[in-house]
C-alpha positions in Angstrom: -0.5 -0.3 -0.3 1.6 3.3 -1.0 1.5 6.6 1.6 -1.8 8.5 -0.5 -3.6 4.7 0.0 -2.9 4.8 3.9 -3.7 8.6 3.8 -7.5 7.6 2.2 -7.0 4.4 4.5 -6.4 6.2 7.7 -9.2 8.6 7.2 -11.7 6.8 6.4 -10.9 4.8 9.5 -12.1 8.4 11.9 -15.2 7.9 9.6 -16.2 4.2 11.0 -16.0 5.5 14.5 -17.5 9.0 13.8 -20.3 6.3 12.6 -19.7 4.6 15.6 -20.5 7.9 17.3 -23.4 8.5 15.9 -25.2 5.6 16.1 -24.2 5.7 20.3 -26.1 9.3 19.7 -28.7 7.6 18.6 -29.1 5.3 21.1 -28.6 7.8 24.0 -31.7 9.7 22.7 -29.8 12.8 21.3 -31.7 15.3 19.6 -32.0 15.4 15.9 -29.5 18.5 15.4 -26.6 17.0 17.2 -27.3 13.5 15.2 -28.0 15.1 11.7 -25.0 17.7 13.0 -22.7 14.6 12.9 -24.3 13.1 10.1 -23.0 16.0 7.6 -19.8 16.2 8.8 -19.3 12.2 8.3 -20.7 12.8 4.6 -18.8 15.5 4.3 -15.6 13.4 4.9 -16.0 11.3 2.9 -16.9 13.4 -0.2 -13.3 14.4 0.9 -12.2 11.1 0.8 -13.4 10.2 -2.8 -11.6 13.4 -4.1 -8.9 12.7 -3.0 -8.7 9.0 -4.2 -9.5 10.8 -7.3 -7.0 13.9 -7.5 -4.1 11.3 -6.7 -5.7 8.9 -9.7 -5.5 11.7 -11.7 -1.6 12.7 -10.5 -1.0 9.1 -11.3 -2.7 8.9 -14.6 -0.7 12.4 -15.7 2.6 10.6 -15.1 2.1 8.0 -16.3 -0.2 7.4 -19.4 0.1 8.0 -22.7 -1.6 12.2 -22.8 -4.7 10.9 -25.4 -5.6 8.2 -22.5 -4.5 10.6 -19.7 -6.8 12.9 -21.3 -9.8 10.4 -21.1 -9.2 8.9 -17.7 -9.2 13.3 -16.3 -12.5 13.2 -17.9 -13.9 9.9 -16.6 -12.9 11.8 -12.9 -14.1 14.8 -13.6 -17.7 12.7 -14.2 -16.6 10.9 -11.2 -16.2 14.5 -9.8 -19.5 16.0 -10.5 -21.1 12.6 -8.8 -20.2 13.4 -5.5 -22.9 15.0 -3.4 
């Protein structure tokens, strides 16, 4: 596993902890606003991880692929980013 993948893996592990915290909040009967605030934070963190993955993929494509294939990979990455949110 390369360093970039480790960074994303660590982010996802933190997300696991946040989701566990949200489950506990529900079990404790915490107010809706508190739970939703944490859910929004998890969503933002997940989106950030997705963007990081796509950005790293584009960097690799630009460095390693021939120009035509790199351009196609960038177009695919832009389409993926359009699905976030």
